[in-house]
C-alpha positions in Angstrom: 122.6 9.3 41.1 119.6 10.5 42.1 118.5 7.2 42.2 120.6 5.6 44.2 120.3 4.8 48.3 123.9 5.4 48.7 127.0 6.1 46.8 129.9 3.8 47.1 133.7 3.3 45.3 136.6 1.5 45.7 140.3 3.0 46.8 143.5 2.2 46.1 145.7 5.2 46.1 149.0 4.4 47.3 148.9 0.8 46.0 147.6 0.8 42.2 149.5 4.4 41.7 150.7 6.9 44.2 152.5 6.9 47.0 150.3 6.3 50.1 151.3 10.6 51.4 149.2 11.1 48.3 146.0 10.7 50.2 146.4 13.6 51.5 146.2 15.8 48.8 143.0 13.9 47.6 139.5 14.9 48.6 136.0 13.8 47.6 132.9 15.7 46.5 129.7 13.4 46.0 127.0 16.5 45.3 124.6 14.7 47.0 123.0 14.4 50.2 123.4 10.0 50.7 125.8 8.4 52.8 129.2 7.2 51.3 130.7 3.8 52.1 134.2 3.1 50.8 133.2 -0.6 48.9 137.3 -1.6 49.3 140.6 -0.3 50.3 144.2 -1.5 51.3 147.5 -3.0 49.9 149.0 -5.7 50.2 151.6 -7.6 53.1 153.7 -10.4 53.8 153.3 -11.2 57.3 156.3 -11.7 59.4 158.3 -9.1 56.7 159.2 -5.6 58.3 161.0 -3.2 56.2 161.1 1.3 56.3 157.6 2.4 55.4 158.1 2.9 51.6 158.9 -1.0 51.2 156.4 -2.7 49.3 154.8 -5.9 50.8 156.4 -4.9 54.1 154.1 -4.6 57.0 155.0 -0.9 57.5 154.0 -0.4 53.7 150.7 -2.1 55.0 150.7 -0.2 57.9 151.3 3.4 56.8 148.9 3.0 53.4 146.1 2.4 56.2 147.3 4.9 58.3 146.6 7.3 54.8 144.2 5.9 53.6 142.2 6.1 57.0 143.0 9.8 57.3 141.9 10.7 53.8 138.7 8.7 54.4 137.9 10.4 57.2 137.5 13.8 55.9 134.4 12.8 53.4 131.7 13.9 54.4 128.6 11.9 54.5 131.5 8.9 55.0 129.2 6.6 56.7 131.6 3.1 56.4 134.7 1.4 54.9 135.5 -2.0 54.3 139.1 -3.0 53.9 139.8 -5.4 50.6 140.0 -8.2 53.0 140.3 -9.5 56.2 141.8 -12.7 55.8 144.9 -13.6 52.9 143.5 -16.1 51.1 144.5 -18.7 47.5 144.4 -16.7 44.7 145.9 -19.1 41.5 145.8 -15.8 39.2 148.9 -14.0 42.0 151.7 -15.7 40.7 154.5 -12.7 41.9 156.9 -15.2 42.8 158.4 -15.0 46.2 156.0 -12.4 47.4 152.1 -14.0 46.1 153.0 -17.5 45.4 149.5 -18.1 44.4 148.1 -16.0 47.9 145.9 -12.5 47.7 148.2 -10.8 50.2 146.1 -7.6 51.1 144.1 -9.5 53.8 144.7 -7.8 57.5 145.8 -11.5 59.1 147.9 -13.7 57.5 146.5 -17.4 56.3 147.6 -18.4 59.2 145.5 -16.6 61.2 148.6 -13.6 62.6 147.5 -10.5 62.7 149.3 -7.8 60.4 150.7 -4.7 61.6 147.6 -2.4 59.5 144.7 -4.4 61.5 145.5 -2.9 64.4 145.5 1.3 62.8 141.8 0.0 61.3 141.2 -1.7 65.1 142.4 1.3 66.9 140.1 3.8 64.3 136.8 1.7 64.8 137.9 1.7 69.1 137.9 5.4 68.6 134.0 5.8 66.5 
């Protein structure tokens, strides 16, 4: 790591394992004085599908995941940036979960129709506060 300019990692706690509230107990220690960038994070949502905050694929779950993830990342010493995976839903033929993905990667903050999901506004508010 001494030869790297930055430290970067992907983090999908709450999506590919665990629940969003588990972000509250996770911490990161780089052990070096280098800028840290979270290169990918997030989870999927079907635009317009609303439920409680623990119903996967709902905008409410994605919103909750973003709130918890951002709070977790904000505690990282040396955090220089983060980028959600992804900005806009896109076609992905390998995404075959019927009635949910149907050939689309749904992790976008904006739907393929250009509609902003609830999580978009969580990230927007975070950046505006910086």
